[in-house]
C-alpha positions as CSV (number, residue, x, y, z in Angstrom):
1,M,10.3,-11.8,9.9
2,N,10.6,-9.2,12.6
3,V,9.2,-6.5,10.4
4,S,6.1,-4.4,11.0
5,P,3.0,-5.3,9.1
6,V,3.0,-2.1,7.1
7,Q,6.7,-2.5,6.2
8,R,6.2,-6.2,5.3
9,Q,3.1,-5.7,3.2
10,S,4.6,-2.7,1.5
11,M,7.7,-4.7,0.6
12,I,5.5,-7.5,-0.8
13,S,3.5,-5.0,-2.8
14,F,6.6,-3.3,-4.1
15,F,8.1,-6.6,-5.1
16,W,5.1,-7.5,-7.2
17,Q,4.9,-4.1,-8.6
18,I,8.5,-4.5,-9.8
19,A,7.9,-8.0,-11.2
20,F,4.7,-7.0,-13.0
21,T,6.3,-3.8,-14.4
22,A,9.3,-5.7,-15.7
23,I,7.3,-8.4,-17.4
24,G,4.7,-5.8,-18.5
25,F,7.4,-3.7,-20.2
26,L,8.8,-6.6,-22.0
27,S,5.4,-7.9,-23.2
28,T,4.3,-4.5,-24.4
29,M,7.5,-4.1,-26.4
30,Y,6.6,-7.4,-28.1
31,F,3.0,-6.2,-28.7
32,A,4.2,-2.9,-30.1
33,H,6.5,-4.5,-32.6
34,A,4.1,-7.4,-33.4
35,V,0.8,-5.5,-34.0
36,G,1.6,-1.8,-34.0
37,A,0.0,1.3,-32.4
38,A,-3.4,0.9,-34.1
39,I,-4.2,-2.6,-32.5
40,L,-2.8,-1.5,-29.2
41,G,-5.0,1.6,-29.4
42,A,-8.1,-0.5,-30.0
43,Y,-7.3,-2.7,-26.9
44,F,-6.6,0.4,-24.8
45,L,-10.0,1.9,-25.9
46,F,-11.7,-1.4,-24.9
47,T,-10.1,-1.3,-21.4
48,A,-11.1,2.4,-21.0
49,Y,-14.8,1.6,-21.7
50,Q,-14.5,-1.5,-19.4
51,S,-13.2,0.7,-16.6
52,L,-16.2,3.0,-17.0
53,I,-18.6,0.0,-16.8
54,S,-16.7,-1.4,-13.8
55,M,-17.3,1.9,-12.1
56,V,-21.0,1.4,-12.4
57,L,-20.7,-2.2,-11.4
58,D,-18.9,-1.4,-8.2
59,G,-21.0,1.6,-7.4
60,G,-18.6,2.6,-4.6
61,F,-19.7,-0.4,-2.5
62,G,-16.4,-2.2,-2.9
63,G,-14.6,0.7,-1.1
64,A,-17.4,0.9,1.4
65,A,-17.2,-2.8,2.2
66,L,-13.4,-2.6,2.5
67,K,-13.8,0.3,5.0
68,R,-16.5,-1.5,7.1
69,I,-14.8,-4.9,7.1
70,S,-11.4,-3.3,8.0
71,E,-13.0,-1.7,11.1
72,G,-13.6,-5.2,12.4
73,E,-17.2,-4.9,13.4
74,E,-19.5,-7.6,11.9
75,P,-17.2,-8.2,8.9
76,D,-19.2,-11.3,7.7
77,A,-22.4,-9.4,7.7
78,F,-21.0,-6.5,5.7
79,F,-19.3,-9.0,3.4
80,S,-22.6,-10.7,2.7
81,A,-24.4,-7.4,2.2
82,Y,-21.8,-6.4,-0.3
83,F,-22.2,-9.6,-2.3
84,A,-25.9,-9.2,-2.5
85,I,-25.6,-5.6,-3.7
86,R,-22.8,-6.4,-6.2
87,L,-24.8,-9.4,-7.6
88,A,-27.8,-7.1,-8.2
89,L,-25.7,-4.5,-10.0
90,T,-24.0,-7.1,-12.2
91,V,-27.3,-8.6,-13.3
92,F,-28.7,-5.1,-14.0
93,V,-25.6,-4.0,-16.1
94,I,-25.5,-7.3,-18.1
95,L,-29.2,-7.0,-18.9
96,F,-28.8,-3.4,-19.9
97,L,-25.9,-4.2,-22.2
98,I,-27.8,-7.0,-23.9
99,I,-30.9,-4.8,-24.4
100,F,-28.9,-2.1,-26.0
101,K,-26.4,-4.3,-27.8
102,E,-27.0,-2.8,-31.2
103,Y,-25.6,0.5,-30.0
104,F,-22.1,-1.0,-29.4
105,V,-21.2,-1.1,-33.0
106,D,-17.4,-1.2,-32.6
107,L,-17.6,-4.1,-30.1
108,N,-19.9,-6.1,-32.3
109,R,-17.8,-5.7,-35.4
110,S,-14.6,-6.8,-33.5
111,G,-16.4,-9.6,-31.8
112,L,-15.6,-8.2,-28.4
113,F,-19.1,-7.7,-27.0
114,L,-19.5,-11.2,-25.7
115,L,-16.0,-11.0,-24.1
116,L,-17.2,-7.8,-22.4
117,L,-20.1,-9.6,-20.8
118,I,-17.8,-12.4,-19.7
119,A,-15.4,-9.9,-18.1
120,I,-18.3,-8.3,-16.3
121,F,-19.6,-11.6,-14.9
122,L,-16.1,-12.6,-13.7
123,S,-15.6,-9.3,-12.0
124,L,-18.3,-10.2,-9.6
125,F,-16.2,-13.1,-8.2
126,D,-12.9,-11.3,-8.4
127,G,-14.3,-8.1,-6.7
128,L,-15.9,-10.1,-3.9
129,V,-12.8,-12.1,-3.1
130,S,-10.4,-9.2,-3.4
131,T,-12.5,-7.0,-1.1
132,G,-12.8,-9.7,1.5
133,V,-9.1,-10.5,1.6
134,A,-8.0,-6.8,1.6
135,G,-10.6,-5.9,4.2
136,T,-9.2,-8.4,6.7
137,G,-5.7,-6.8,6.3
138,K,-4.1,-9.5,4.2
139,M,-2.7,-7.0,1.8
140,G,0.4,-9.1,1.2
141,I,-1.7,-12.0,0.0
142,R,-3.9,-9.6,-2.0
143,T,-1.0,-8.0,-3.9
144,T,0.7,-11.3,-4.4
145,C,-2.4,-12.8,-6.0
146,A,-2.8,-9.6,-8.1
147,G,0.8,-9.9,-9.2
148,I,0.3,-13.5,-10.2
149,G,-2.8,-12.6,-12.1
150,N,-1.1,-9.8,-13.9
151,I,1.8,-12.0,-14.9
152,A,-0.7,-14.8,-16.0
153,R,-2.6,-12.2,-18.1
154,I,0.6,-11.1,-19.9
155,L,1.6,-14.7,-20.6
156,F,-1.9,-15.4,-22.1
157,Q,-1.7,-12.3,-24.1
158,V,1.7,-13.0,-25.5
159,V,0.5,-16.5,-26.6
160,A,-2.6,-15.0,-28.2
161,I,-0.7,-12.4,-30.1
162,F,1.8,-15.0,-31.3
163,L,-1.1,-17.0,-32.6
164,G,-2.5,-14.0,-34.5
165,Y,-5.5,-13.0,-32.4
166,E,-4.6,-9.4,-32.1
167,A,-7.1,-7.2,-30.1
168,G,-9.3,-10.1,-29.2
169,G,-6.4,-12.1,-27.9
170,L,-5.4,-9.2,-25.7
171,V,-8.8,-9.1,-24.2
172,V,-9.0,-12.9,-23.6
173,G,-5.6,-12.8,-22.0
174,A,-6.8,-10.1,-19.6
175,I,-9.9,-12.1,-18.7
176,A,-7.9,-15.3,-18.1
177,G,-5.4,-13.4,-15.8
178,T,-8.2,-12.1,-13.7
179,L,-9.7,-15.5,-13.3
180,V,-6.4,-17.0,-12.2
181,A,-5.8,-14.4,-9.5
182,A,-9.4,-14.8,-8.2
183,I,-9.1,-18.6,-7.9
184,I,-5.8,-18.4,-6.0
185,E,-7.0,-15.6,-3.7
186,F,-10.2,-17.4,-2.9
187,R,-8.2,-19.9,-0.8
188,F,-7.3,-17.2,1.6
189,L,-10.8,-15.8,2.1
190,E,-11.9,-16.3,5.7
191,L,-15.1,-14.4,5.6
192,H,-18.4,-16.2,5.3
193,F,-21.9,-15.6,4.1
194,V,-24.2,-14.8,7.0
195,K,-27.6,-13.2,7.5
196,F,-27.5,-9.4,7.2
197,N,-30.1,-6.7,7.7
198,W,-31.1,-3.4,6.3
199,E,-28.7,-1.6,8.6
200,H,-25.7,-3.2,7.0
201,V,-27.0,-2.3,3.5
202,K,-27.7,1.3,4.7
203,S,-24.3,1.6,6.2
204,L,-22.6,0.5,3.0
205,S,-24.9,2.7,0.9
206,V,-24.2,5.9,2.9
207,F,-20.5,5.5,2.6
208,S,-20.5,4.1,-0.9
209,F,-22.4,7.1,-2.3
210,W,-19.5,9.4,-2.0
211,L,-17.0,6.7,-2.8
212,F,-18.9,5.9,-6.0
213,L,-18.9,9.6,-7.0
214,T,-15.2,9.8,-6.1
215,S,-14.2,6.6,-7.9
216,G,-16.3,7.7,-10.9
217,G,-14.4,11.0,-11.0
218,I,-11.1,9.1,-10.8
219,I,-12.1,6.7,-13.6
220,V,-13.3,9.5,-15.8
221,Y,-10.1,11.3,-14.8
222,S,-7.9,8.4,-15.9
223,Q,-9.8,7.3,-19.0
224,A,-11.2,10.5,-20.4
225,D,-8.0,11.4,-22.2
226,T,-7.9,7.9,-23.9
227,I,-11.5,8.1,-25.0
228,L,-11.3,11.6,-26.2
229,I,-8.1,11.0,-28.1
230,G,-9.9,8.1,-29.8
231,H,-12.8,10.4,-30.6
232,F,-10.8,13.3,-32.0
233,L,-7.8,11.5,-33.4
234,D,-7.3,7.8,-34.3
235,T,-6.4,4.5,-32.6
236,A,-2.7,4.8,-33.5
237,D,-2.6,8.1,-31.5
238,V,-4.2,6.3,-28.6
239,G,-1.6,3.6,-28.8
240,V,1.3,6.1,-28.7
241,Y,-0.2,8.0,-25.8
242,R,-1.0,5.0,-23.7
243,I,2.5,3.5,-24.3
244,A,4.0,6.7,-23.0
245,L,1.7,6.6,-20.1
246,Q,2.5,3.0,-19.3
247,F,6.2,3.9,-19.5
248,T,5.7,6.4,-16.6
249,T,4.3,3.7,-14.3
250,I,7.8,2.9,-13.2
251,S,7.7,6.1,-11.2
252,T,4.6,4.9,-9.3
253,L,5.8,1.6,-8.0
254,I,6.4,2.7,-4.5
255,T,3.2,4.9,-4.5
256,Y,0.9,2.0,-5.4
257,A,2.6,-0.4,-3.0
258,L,2.2,2.0,-0.1
259,R,-1.3,3.1,-1.0
260,M,-2.6,-0.5,-1.2
261,T,-1.0,-1.3,2.1
262,L,-1.8,1.8,4.1
263,W,-5.5,2.1,3.3
264,P,-6.8,-0.5,5.8
265,Q,-4.1,0.5,8.3
266,V,-5.1,4.2,8.1
267,S,-8.7,3.2,8.4
268,R,-8.0,1.4,11.7
269,W,-5.8,4.2,13.1
270,G,-8.5,6.7,12.3
271,K,-11.2,4.5,13.9
272,K,-9.1,4.4,17.1
273,G,-8.2,8.1,17.0
274,Q,-4.5,7.4,16.5
275,L,-3.9,10.5,14.3
276,G,-0.2,10.6,15.3
277,H,0.3,7.3,13.4
278,V,-1.7,8.6,10.5
279,E,0.3,11.9,10.2
280,E,3.6,10.0,10.5
281,S,2.6,7.5,7.8
282,L,1.6,10.2,5.4
283,A,4.9,12.0,5.7
284,R,6.9,8.8,5.2
285,A,4.7,7.7,2.3
286,L,5.3,11.0,0.5
287,S,9.0,10.8,1.0
288,Y,9.4,7.2,-0.2
289,S,7.1,7.7,-3.2
290,L,9.1,10.8,-4.4
291,L,12.2,8.7,-3.9
292,L,11.4,7.0,-7.2
293,A,9.1,9.6,-8.9
294,V,11.6,12.5,-9.0
295,P,14.7,10.6,-10.4
296,A,12.3,8.8,-12.9
297,F,11.3,12.2,-14.2
298,V,14.9,13.3,-14.6
299,G,16.0,10.1,-16.2
300,G,13.0,10.1,-18.6
301,A,13.7,13.7,-19.7
302,L,17.3,12.8,-20.5
303,L,16.8,9.4,-22.1
304,G,13.1,9.0,-22.9
305,D,13.5,9.6,-26.6
306,K,16.0,6.9,-27.1
307,L,14.3,4.4,-24.8
308,L,11.0,4.8,-26.7
309,Y,12.7,4.3,-30.0
310,F,14.7,1.2,-29.0
311,F,12.0,-0.4,-26.9
312,Y,8.9,0.2,-29.0
313,G,10.0,1.3,-32.4
314,T,10.0,4.4,-34.6
315,E,6.2,4.7,-34.5
316,F,6.2,5.3,-30.7
317,A,9.3,7.6,-30.5
318,S,7.0,10.5,-31.4
319,G,5.6,10.2,-27.9
320,Y,8.7,11.6,-26.2
321,S,7.3,15.0,-25.3
322,V,4.1,13.3,-24.0
323,L,6.3,11.1,-21.9
324,V,8.1,14.0,-20.2
325,V,4.8,15.7,-19.4
326,L,3.3,12.5,-18.0
327,L,6.4,11.9,-15.8
328,A,5.7,15.3,-14.3
329,V,2.1,14.2,-13.8
330,Q,3.3,11.2,-11.8
331,I,5.2,13.4,-9.4
332,V,2.0,15.5,-8.8
333,N,0.1,12.2,-8.6
334,V,2.0,11.1,-5.5
335,F,0.4,13.9,-3.5
336,Q,-3.0,13.4,-5.2
337,Y,-3.1,9.6,-4.5
338,F,-2.3,9.9,-0.8
339,F,-4.3,13.0,0.0
340,T,-7.5,11.6,-1.5
341,M,-6.8,8.1,-0.1
342,Y,-6.3,9.4,3.4
343,L,-9.6,11.4,3.1
344,D,-11.4,8.2,2.2
345,A,-9.7,6.0,4.8
346,L,-10.5,8.5,7.5
347,N,-14.2,8.5,6.6
348,Y,-14.3,11.7,4.7
349,P,-15.4,10.5,1.2
350,K,-17.6,13.5,0.6
351,E,-14.6,15.9,0.7
352,S,-12.6,13.5,-1.5
353,F,-15.4,13.5,-4.0
354,K,-15.7,17.2,-4.2
355,V,-12.0,17.7,-5.1
356,T,-11.9,14.8,-7.5
357,I,-15.0,15.8,-9.4
358,I,-13.9,19.4,-9.9
359,A,-10.5,18.2,-11.2
360,A,-12.1,15.5,-13.4
361,M,-14.5,18.1,-14.9
362,A,-11.5,20.4,-15.5
363,N,-9.6,17.6,-17.2
364,I,-12.5,16.8,-19.6
365,V,-12.9,20.5,-20.5
366,L,-9.2,20.9,-21.1
367,D,-9.0,17.7,-23.1
368,I,-11.8,18.9,-25.4
369,L,-10.0,22.2,-25.9
370,F,-6.5,21.0,-26.2
371,I,-6.7,17.6,-28.1
372,P,-8.2,18.9,-31.4
373,I,-5.5,21.6,-31.5
374,Y,-2.4,20.1,-30.0
375,G,-3.0,16.4,-30.3
376,I,-1.8,13.9,-27.7
377,I,0.5,16.5,-26.1
378,G,-2.6,18.5,-25.4
379,A,-4.1,15.6,-23.5
380,A,-1.0,15.3,-21.4
381,V,-0.9,19.0,-20.5
382,A,-4.6,18.9,-19.7
383,T,-3.9,16.0,-17.3
384,L,-1.0,17.9,-15.6
385,V,-3.0,21.1,-15.1
386,S,-6.1,19.3,-13.7
387,M,-3.9,17.1,-11.5
388,I,-2.2,20.2,-9.9
389,L,-5.7,21.6,-9.2
390,N,-6.7,18.3,-7.6
391,V,-3.7,18.3,-5.3
392,F,-4.3,21.9,-4.0
393,L,-8.0,21.2,-3.3
394,A,-7.3,17.8,-1.7
395,K,-4.5,19.3,0.5
396,F,-6.9,22.0,1.7
397,A,-9.6,19.4,2.6
398,L,-7.2,17.0,4.3
399,S,-5.5,19.8,6.3
400,R,-8.8,20.4,8.0
401,V,-8.8,16.8,9.2
402,M,-5.2,16.2,10.2
403,K,-1.8,18.0,10.2
404,I,0.0,17.4,6.9
405,R,3.7,17.2,7.5
406,V,6.4,16.9,4.8
407,E,9.9,15.6,5.6
408,K,11.8,18.6,4.2
409,N,15.3,17.1,4.7
410,S,14.4,14.0,2.8
411,L,12.8,15.9,0.0
412,M,15.9,18.2,-0.3
413,N,18.1,15.1,-0.3
414,I,16.1,13.6,-3.1
415,L,16.4,16.8,-5.2
416,K,20.2,17.0,-4.5
417,A,20.7,13.3,-5.6
418,S,18.5,13.8,-8.6
419,A,20.5,16.9,-9.7
420,A,23.8,15.1,-9.3
421,M,22.4,12.2,-11.3
422,S,21.2,14.5,-14.1
423,I,24.7,16.0,-14.4
424,I,26.4,12.6,-14.6
425,V,23.9,11.0,-17.0
426,G,23.7,14.2,-19.1
427,T,27.5,14.2,-19.4
428,Y,27.5,10.6,-20.4
429,R,24.9,11.2,-23.2
430,F,26.9,14.2,-24.4
431,L,30.1,12.2,-24.7
432,V,28.7,8.8,-25.8
433,P,26.3,8.6,-28.8
434,L,23.4,6.4,-27.7
435,S,23.4,4.4,-31.0
436,N,22.0,1.1,-29.6
437,V,19.9,-0.2,-26.7
438,S,22.9,-1.4,-24.7
439,L,24.4,2.0,-24.4
440,S,21.0,3.5,-23.5
441,L,20.4,0.9,-20.8
442,F,23.9,1.5,-19.3
443,A,22.9,5.1,-19.0
444,V,19.8,4.1,-17.1
445,F,21.8,1.8,-14.7
446,L,24.4,4.5,-14.3
447,G,21.9,7.0,-13.2
448,G,20.1,4.6,-10.9
449,A,23.3,3.6,-9.2
450,V,24.5,7.2,-8.7
451,F,21.1,8.2,-7.2
452,C,20.9,5.3,-4.8
453,I,24.4,5.6,-3.6
454,L,24.1,9.4,-3.0
455,M,20.8,9.0,-1.2
456,F,22.2,6.4,1.2
457,K,25.2,8.6,1.8
458,I,23.3,11.9,2.5
459,D,20.0,10.7,4.0
460,R,20.8,8.6,7.1
461,K,17.1,8.2,8.0
462,M,16.3,6.4,4.8
463,Y,19.5,4.5,5.0
464,D,18.7,3.2,8.5
465,D,15.2,2.3,7.6
466,M,16.3,0.3,4.6
467,K,19.2,-1.4,6.3
468,S,17.0,-2.3,9.2
469,M,14.4,-4.0,7.0
470,I,17.0,-5.8,5.0
471,L,18.8,-7.2,8.0
472,Q,15.6,-8.2,9.7
473,M,14.8,-10.4,6.7
474,N,18.3,-12.0,7.1
475,L,19.4,-10.6,3.8
476,P,23.0,-9.3,3.3
477,W,23.7,-5.6,3.5
478,P,26.8,-4.2,1.7
479,N,29.2,-2.8,4.2
480,W,30.6,-0.2,1.8
481,L,27.3,1.7,1.8
């Protein structure tokens, strides 16, 4: 295909994001109806604790290895050094968990402790392969394998739930999916183990220190609300909250696709001093990410209550207000994701850490204050407030490194198309009672069609970009657009 690497890899990432989101939505609907909010809440709590342990396991060295490998200088040596460090951390964490096993009461009762150890051990292989493939710029392969692994995970989980294994089945399915992805991706790993020296370890350690603190802040940021909801409330509330949060991931499809693709590219541009490419990529990434995040917020506010009710059941419909707030969070998240990612990729992890840890601390404090009083809506508001703080701090830090440009015309066009979509969908809902899932889905498709057509009509730059990519892949382009 005569398409640039960034465009091609972003499109591959976006495709797998769509595929995984679609199958993820369908499977979660099945889980919600089959086991209810309490079992899902228990699984979500397990994954939250697993994320915290994975943060310690990685220690920031994964991001540091990705950075050094992507720079193209002695990639095999940095890859080998990363493996040695990760192996030592894995052994340490597993021994620590075994020694203090009796303190993990909930995991022991549910029989999930052994599964946690297995997941930790497999993460050594998965993390090594993924970092090696991504560091060499094969993000299309990386995201494809990740997509296959996610789909495999869901298939295993569906079978496990059907057979009646509940929370344990969900965990086993997640482990199996990770293993499938790692095995497939291993075939594309071109790096080899070679002799390395202390300078390689030192280089990774210096960079990883700040990445570890930053990733730790991000993990705490993303999981603190789940853990604190489980502490102050019950697992059913965790299930409702996380289902609403998962529902908002549709607005992040483009953001994640571009972020995964741009990281190594921005790293290379920064190393070569090509800040013009960096600044242009950030402006375009923000516009394309908001292209989905803004209309998703509008559509969720208009139709979210009905979609939660029909898709997941009465038990989850109470999360509508949480859904709206979290959709607003995802709009703010677009800026947070890219600002902190560009700081890391341009070799400023210390600044990224500072802004992330301040926002993470604010999130925890607000969670502790809001959740006991306002419940899960308090957790959502706490996340929104702290995320806004994160964006302002990250923007200030990044503006000292590069010029931050925003495509004002594209953003205004997105707002105009979203406003028109809201009027049409709002009128449809006023005139047509959404008494079943078919009528609700038609409203979704109607809103999406209106938004896309209007954007292509009023924003010629996005129109030309999309048309060029489609035609270069020898795919048909509708002449009426």
